[in-house]
Steps between C-alpha positions, in 0.01 A plus 500: 500500500755478783837665545747450789685815606796502736447787743864559591718397202816618676411315821235562763623763748544375854542132416812505283673241719216247508609158370183291534349345188137537405296179496137385486301272728148358472293479818213251523330649808246655539480466118763445230687820421846598378730752664841646417755581770846647547426774247804723448426645155160671511294488182171627366299278265271704278166351394319723249134479397381475143468850349126465438427461875780714650383762750830684546524385864800309636563308821833403658420167670699414816466130599517403866704242687591627847794692349674162459365389162255615233177324398557587136209308350175533699608844630686596184463357150142382552404845629666655196308271265168599657586870487612502137182318399315804638720751320738582784876467447671305778866503606598218737779610731763256620652693790787407730421270792670371814758229437391140567709179495591376154388138544124442494504286815693765692263766367197309631669449839572873514138582414373264771725666760380843391133399528558332837662811644220716363232277656682509833489881497870550420476740205810708574722279281265536205456874545878552511538317168212692342625841608837429338334388176218756481702793349622272220153369416362855511776617266412221257129593500581869461733424211230282343258794504767721341564247223131470418460879504805544275356255246137609535483643147652185352248283686207738432443575868362813664770595757253604772324163460802291606485350848597219736329181613661280765423181690592437867865611533470631145217720625740654750756549222233673289400726790861587579559596137177701483595693815870541419462767234715811541353814655191314618358465151337184371718304257214276396146546371357247746603223738320170566584285801376141505521338847797719590591817683756676713541397863589853601345846508450644152534867414268552203599802287230748399515381139528126567367285216164320521526183708322167434517224762389137532516285814327184623349489846665164567847612390738376771805682362376858450224621731186679391588761765822580312310545173244723671774711660651558158162594354439732793836673448409561135156634591636727772730652237194565284611254234295246307493148642296186430524199733347156437484263798392151395372263767721213382799451277802462726835639393693475176221395267589735213340360184438159660125442497339359814132517411458804726393863444867595549567341161350813347748747650666575164164584344442749782841655434430529128161658579668747737788608279310700233304682771827628646693568181222627281538262204235277352564142613463184299215338692429210266 
């Protein structure tokens, strides 16, 4: 069962004047995958497990895409399908992203320029764009958590067992939302970051949620050092953290199978979740 919920029916705050139109594009490299871009109306797509396998846990899934687009299939719908098969409700978040040119050709040219500047060490342009977008994406993720919590009884969820899972830039969005709760309290039951992180110092509150991380040693976008710094910050705050560093896997693999141990990252997450939340997982 799926249900699409508009997060801000009256209009998303902070982007009321945006005029871009959402569109999809299919990349062929490094493997075929679909993305959506120019998102102005954030939504949450609910995927619910069959009642006979439901655990009461729920995950808001935040796809990645360098804050410019969202990999809604292999970091979204396919993740949700795997989670619901194991009794975990999944809610795929389509959050606001940085505007890109409307025409596909112009979009690809823009992406090439962005990657070229990043490779040359000029990251200021990208960081300026991200810092302007970050509060909006964080607001969308925070609102998504609120919506799931508000409908927890309807969806047969245990409120304290609702958390966030994000990929790449979506991992940063998930972390921002997990750390943005008022009065330093945790707004989420857990947070999972898959080849993502925050490229800045993190203040971990004393009641931060359990953290699960995955990174590949050959990831050329997010460094292992960054993942380890995040894990260290969690440990120094006395909070629970589990970090998996796979030798190979690259960046952005999501549910794409490569014939590597990293293909099993979701199984490790599903193994970890009951140990943190105290429910009995569906291990079949």
